[in-house]
Structures are given as C-alpha cells and as structure tokens.
VMD Tcl script that draws the C-alpha trace (Angstrom):
set ca {
  {-46.56 57.10 -18.86}
  {-45.23 54.04 -17.02}
  {-43.83 51.23 -18.25}
  {-43.09 47.59 -16.38}
  {-39.61 46.38 -16.51}
  {-37.63 44.01 -14.97}
  {-33.61 44.20 -13.89}
  {-31.25 41.27 -13.27}
  {-28.17 42.48 -11.51}
  {-25.73 39.67 -11.66}
  {-23.50 39.90 -9.47}
  {-19.94 38.19 -7.91}
  {-21.64 36.82 -5.06}
  {-25.39 36.91 -5.74}
  {-28.16 37.24 -8.25}
  {-30.66 39.64 -7.74}
  {-34.31 40.58 -9.75}
  {-36.62 43.68 -9.56}
  {-39.54 43.93 -11.27}
  {-40.77 47.46 -11.29}
  {-43.02 50.42 -13.08}
  {-41.21 53.07 -14.05}
  {-42.53 56.66 -14.53}
  {-41.71 59.91 -14.80}
  {-42.05 60.08 -10.76}
  {-39.69 57.31 -9.97}
  {-39.19 53.33 -9.45}
  {-41.99 51.53 -8.14}
  {-41.03 47.88 -6.55}
  {-43.29 45.40 -8.02}
  {-41.27 42.07 -6.96}
  {-37.53 41.65 -5.42}
  {-35.86 38.79 -5.45}
  {-32.21 37.55 -4.01}
  {-30.27 34.16 -4.74}
  {-26.82 33.60 -3.47}
  {-25.39 32.01 -6.40}
  {-21.18 32.64 -6.19}
  {-20.94 33.07 -10.18}
  {-17.65 34.18 -8.96}
  {-16.29 31.42 -6.90}
  {-12.61 30.72 -8.34}
  {-12.64 33.23 -11.09}
  {-9.66 35.14 -9.05}
  {-7.69 32.27 -8.95}
  {-8.72 30.12 -12.35}
  {-10.27 33.38 -14.45}
  {-12.95 31.50 -15.76}
  {-16.64 30.61 -14.44}
  {-17.19 27.01 -13.52}
  {-19.51 24.65 -14.56}
  {-20.83 24.45 -11.38}
  {-21.20 28.20 -10.93}
  {-22.82 28.73 -14.17}
  {-25.46 25.89 -13.26}
  {-26.60 27.80 -10.51}
  {-27.00 30.93 -11.60}
  {-29.01 29.64 -15.07}
  {-31.02 27.56 -12.43}
  {-31.86 30.88 -10.83}
  {-32.38 32.61 -13.83}
  {-34.84 29.93 -15.09}
  {-37.14 30.87 -12.12}
  {-36.70 34.91 -12.64}
  {-37.76 34.70 -15.98}
  {-41.05 33.05 -14.95}
  {-41.32 35.61 -12.39}
  {-40.69 38.68 -14.78}
  {-43.09 37.29 -17.49}
  {-45.86 36.75 -14.90}
  {-45.42 40.26 -13.95}
  {-45.95 41.33 -17.53}
  {-42.47 43.08 -17.36}
  {-42.00 44.56 -21.38}
  {-38.28 43.76 -21.08}
  {-35.48 42.28 -19.02}
  {-31.98 44.24 -18.72}
  {-29.17 41.92 -17.12}
  {-26.47 43.95 -16.05}
  {-23.04 41.70 -15.21}
  {-20.32 42.86 -13.07}
  {-16.70 41.83 -11.63}
  {-17.23 37.99 -12.21}
  {-17.98 38.09 -15.75}
  {-16.03 41.16 -16.30}
  {-12.97 39.10 -15.43}
  {-13.42 35.88 -16.43}
  {-12.54 34.69 -19.67}
  {-15.85 32.90 -20.68}
  {-17.69 35.71 -19.83}
  {-18.84 36.82 -23.51}
  {-19.88 32.92 -24.00}
  {-22.02 33.21 -20.92}
  {-23.56 36.23 -21.51}
  {-24.65 35.31 -25.17}
  {-25.73 31.95 -23.58}
  {-27.99 34.02 -21.29}
  {-29.67 36.24 -24.15}
  {-30.27 32.74 -26.13}
  {-32.04 31.01 -23.50}
  {-34.25 33.70 -21.82}
  {-34.34 36.57 -24.56}
  {-32.75 39.20 -21.97}
  {-30.62 42.40 -23.10}
  {-27.33 41.65 -21.17}
  {-24.54 44.31 -20.40}
  {-21.23 43.96 -18.82}
  {-20.99 47.27 -16.93}
  {-17.20 48.78 -16.61}
  {-16.40 49.89 -13.33}
  {-17.43 53.26 -14.10}
  {-20.88 52.16 -15.44}
  {-21.08 50.38 -12.39}
  {-20.66 53.28 -10.34}
  {-23.10 55.60 -12.67}
  {-25.81 53.01 -12.09}
  {-25.28 52.64 -8.62}
  {-25.67 56.02 -7.85}
  {-28.67 56.67 -10.45}
  {-29.97 53.97 -8.23}
  {-29.54 55.35 -4.67}
  {-30.71 58.53 -5.79}
  {-33.89 57.81 -7.77}
  {-36.30 58.33 -4.54}
  {-34.26 61.22 -2.94}
  {-32.28 63.49 -4.94}
  {-29.17 64.24 -2.78}
  {-29.20 68.15 -1.42}
  {-25.01 68.05 -0.76}
  {-22.58 65.85 -1.84}
  {-22.91 61.85 -0.93}
  {-19.99 59.24 -1.06}
  {-22.16 55.88 -1.79}
  {-20.12 52.84 -1.29}
  {-20.85 49.53 -2.68}
  {-19.18 46.56 -1.56}
  {-19.50 43.69 -3.70}
  {-18.28 40.05 -4.56}
  {-15.62 41.25 -6.82}
  {-14.78 44.58 -6.06}
  {-16.02 47.78 -4.53}
  {-17.55 50.93 -6.08}
  {-17.15 54.22 -4.57}
  {-19.07 57.40 -6.16}
  {-18.83 61.17 -4.79}
  {-21.56 62.97 -6.65}
  {-24.46 65.31 -5.61}
  {-27.43 67.26 -7.73}
  {-25.85 67.53 -10.49}
  {-25.05 64.03 -10.24}
  {-21.61 61.66 -10.16}
  {-18.26 63.87 -9.74}
  {-16.19 60.90 -9.40}
  {-16.08 57.25 -9.24}
  {-13.68 54.64 -8.68}
  {-13.75 50.77 -8.96}
  {-11.49 48.62 -6.74}
  {-10.63 45.22 -6.63}
  {-11.58 44.23 -3.42}
  {-14.80 42.43 -2.86}
  {-16.06 39.93 -0.04}
  {-15.30 36.57 -2.17}
  {-12.49 37.58 -3.94}
  {-10.37 38.73 -0.69}
  {-12.49 35.86 1.23}
  {-10.72 33.09 -1.00}
  {-7.41 34.98 -0.86}
  {-7.15 35.82 2.60}
  {-9.66 33.55 4.81}
  {-8.76 29.91 4.64}
  {-8.91 29.05 8.47}
  {-12.27 28.17 9.82}
  {-12.45 30.50 11.86}
  {-10.23 32.69 10.60}
  {-7.05 33.42 12.52}
  {-6.07 37.01 13.68}
  {-3.40 37.10 11.88}
  {-5.56 35.99 8.22}
  {-8.09 38.74 9.37}
  {-4.98 41.33 9.65}
  {-3.89 40.58 6.66}
  {-6.74 41.01 4.76}
  {-7.65 44.55 6.55}
  {-4.41 45.80 5.52}
  {-5.00 44.45 1.88}
  {-8.27 46.22 1.70}
  {-6.97 49.26 3.60}
  {-4.22 49.82 0.85}
  {-6.68 50.24 -2.03}
  {-8.38 53.36 -0.53}
  {-7.73 56.54 -1.62}
  {-7.72 59.74 0.81}
  {-11.81 59.86 1.65}
  {-11.53 62.65 4.16}
  {-13.80 65.08 3.55}
  {-17.88 66.10 4.65}
  {-19.59 64.26 2.10}
  {-22.64 62.35 3.76}
  {-21.71 58.42 3.60}
  {-23.95 55.88 2.32}
  {-23.93 52.26 2.03}
  {-25.42 49.65 -0.33}
  {-25.75 46.18 -1.23}
  {-25.59 42.93 0.55}
  {-22.56 43.15 3.25}
  {-24.27 46.54 4.46}
  {-27.96 45.84 4.56}
  {-26.80 42.66 6.42}
  {-25.14 44.37 9.36}
  {-27.69 47.07 9.39}
  {-30.28 43.48 10.04}
  {-28.13 42.16 12.27}
  {-27.90 45.60 14.19}
  {-31.46 45.97 13.98}
  {-31.71 42.87 15.73}
  {-34.42 41.15 12.90}
  {-34.41 37.77 12.11}
  {-34.29 38.81 8.11}
  {-33.77 41.58 6.08}
  {-36.87 44.02 5.96}
  {-35.84 46.34 2.97}
  {-38.71 48.93 5.09}
  {-36.60 49.07 8.19}
  {-33.33 48.37 6.98}
  {-33.36 51.71 4.48}
  {-32.30 54.40 6.05}
  {-30.73 52.56 8.99}
  {-27.42 54.56 10.43}
  {-24.66 52.00 10.65}
  {-22.07 53.32 13.43}
  {-18.41 52.45 12.68}
  {-17.83 50.76 16.62}
  {-21.19 48.52 15.42}
  {-19.12 47.64 11.95}
  {-16.10 46.69 14.25}
  {-17.38 45.41 17.21}
  {-19.74 42.40 15.02}
  {-16.58 41.77 13.06}
  {-14.86 40.42 15.88}
  {-17.91 38.67 16.68}
  {-18.57 37.08 13.46}
  {-14.86 36.64 12.54}
  {-14.39 34.58 15.84}
  {-17.09 31.89 15.24}
  {-16.58 28.58 13.46}
  {-18.55 28.57 9.62}
  {-21.42 26.92 11.24}
  {-21.75 28.55 14.42}
  {-21.90 31.88 11.85}
  {-24.63 30.43 9.59}
  {-26.71 30.35 12.68}
  {-26.23 33.85 13.86}
  {-29.62 36.06 13.85}
  {-30.58 38.62 11.03}
  {-27.39 36.52 8.58}
  {-28.35 34.49 5.67}
  {-26.79 31.36 6.01}
  {-25.29 31.80 2.39}
  {-23.46 34.81 3.05}
  {-21.85 33.50 6.13}
  {-18.89 32.18 4.22}
  {-18.32 36.34 3.07}
  {-19.58 37.99 5.91}
  {-16.31 38.48 7.69}
  {-14.44 39.93 4.49}
  {-17.24 42.11 3.73}
  {-17.19 43.57 7.00}
  {-13.65 43.87 7.27}
  {-13.70 46.01 4.09}
  {-16.39 48.27 5.13}
  {-14.33 48.77 8.46}
  {-11.32 49.78 6.86}
  {-13.44 51.75 4.29}
  {-14.82 54.10 7.39}
  {-11.68 54.15 8.46}
  {-10.19 55.85 5.36}
  {-13.64 57.83 4.85}
  {-12.60 59.20 8.99}
  {-16.76 58.55 9.44}
  {-18.21 57.37 12.30}
  {-21.19 56.34 10.86}
  {-23.21 55.52 7.80}
  {-26.34 55.65 6.30}
  {-28.03 52.49 4.50}
  {-29.77 52.48 1.53}
  {-32.06 49.67 0.02}
  {-32.07 51.55 -3.05}
  {-28.79 50.48 -5.28}
  {-27.76 49.51 -8.59}
  {-31.07 47.51 -9.44}
  {-32.91 50.92 -9.54}
  {-30.66 52.38 -11.51}
  {-30.75 49.07 -13.96}
  {-34.52 49.33 -13.72}
  {-34.35 53.31 -14.87}
  {-31.90 52.02 -17.90}
  {-34.05 48.99 -19.04}
  {-37.21 51.88 -19.16}
  {-35.22 53.36 -21.71}
  {-34.64 50.19 -23.90}
  {-36.81 49.64 -27.02}
  {-39.68 47.44 -26.29}
}
mol new
graphics top color blue
foreach p $ca { graphics top sphere $p radius 0.5 }
foreach p [lrange $ca 0 end-1] q [lrange $ca 1 end] { graphics top cylinder $p $q radius 0.2 }
display resetview
C-alpha cells in the first residue's frame, strides 16, 4: 500500500521539498523543489538564526505547504540540520513552523542525519558492497560508511560551505592564501578514509559540480544521478571558480546564482575529502536525506 507524504529538508544553505509516494517498492517522486534560503547566515559567529534568514525560510515554506497540500500529502515531516542544531533560538523557530503549517518537525543529530542520508541514498539501489557516502552541507559534512547490512559508522564534521565561506573567504575573489587556509582547515577534520569502499556524493555542492562538468545549463536529476566526478575535475573547477569575482561566478553555466557565494568552499571541502579518501573519482547520487526523510514520514501516524 502506498502513502503520499512530503519531506522538507531545512538545511543551513537551502530549503528543499519532496512530495513522494512511498510503498514497499520504494520512493516515487511526485514533486521536488529547492530554494536557497541561507538560514545559517551568521550562525557560526552569533549563535542565533537571524530575523532576515527566518523570514526567507517562512516565505519559502508558505509555498511548500501549499504545494504539499495540493499534491495531497498526508503528512509533512520537516527535518532540520546544522544551523538549527547550533542556534540558541532553533527550538523557537521549529515551534513557529509547527504552529503555522502543522508540519511534524525534527532536529537531527549528526548521527540521525547520517543514518537518514544513507537510507535515502540506498533506497533505489541497495549496495552490494561497501560504500562511503559524503554529504557536504552548509554547516556540516556527514560521512557514512555502510553496506547491505546498513550503516557501519558515521561522523558529522563541523565544516560546511556556508560556515567555511564566512570564516575564510572574505575577499572577492578570495585570495590564494585564504583558500589555502580553508583547505587546511577542512583537511584537518577528515579522518583516515583510505580503503576500497566506493565513494558516493550527495547534496548541492556535488550535484552542482556534476552539472557544470556535464555542460548543462541547469541541474537535470536524471542526467546528474550516477555521473562520475573525477578528482582532477574537482581541482580544475575549484581553481576556475575561485579565480572569478562573485559577479562573474554567478554567470557560470550550470551554477545557480544563489550558490555562487558558497561553491568555492564546497568544492574545496570536496577536494580535501577525495584527497583524504585517496579516491580519484566519486559517483553522484540525486537520492539523499530527502528520500530518507520521506521514508520516515511514511512511518508517521496520519
């Protein structure tokens, strides 16, 4: 029996909606939306969600609530990650979301985030061997290793494309020294990842780099999913994007203008991840935490 549900991934950099039919056969997408809302702006330095950031998110959720209702979703589960987890007014923000929209909300620990991401990534194609999943977010980066039996280990690192952009990349374009300092900071967080696990990458930084590599005007999930991104390609695009002033970076084909301020930091984190993992390539997945959240939404009472 199928249930139509909606999942909202409230991240540090973006707010995403997935309306899907969930059954024993898996997750079938009905509608997917993405808006760059930058909820985590300034959280690293102030410890609070700003009124402006909350306003952007609420405006987006107005439309998402309408979309979920129009598509007939029985329940809506909103999961919040690094920005809300770190902010002193995060609980107040979620309580307001519940009052205004009737969503079920859940703040994910790093471990929860990892487990839900792995569940989403493997929802269509269960792994036949060991995989290492990387999820570069706005405030944190999750690493999850697992196989047919599920998650073996997971860790959440406090390095994300928004957090490190705010800390290091203040110049326009960023100086080589600031980029080197960012990369050194990112590298210091990664554990030893050498092994034979297949590397899989999810979320906006990675799907954007795949979109650019494929020469697409915009992200096409059917083409991006399964694309193999090489380490030398990541290094090449990082160097190109870092050399451009923000105004020119916004014009790069395949890059959403709203992602331009954070793509350099995201690409740098990915480059250091692939270096730490000693991998020359990564397989891109369009299935991620949203699909895991949809599976969990289907387990909620009506």
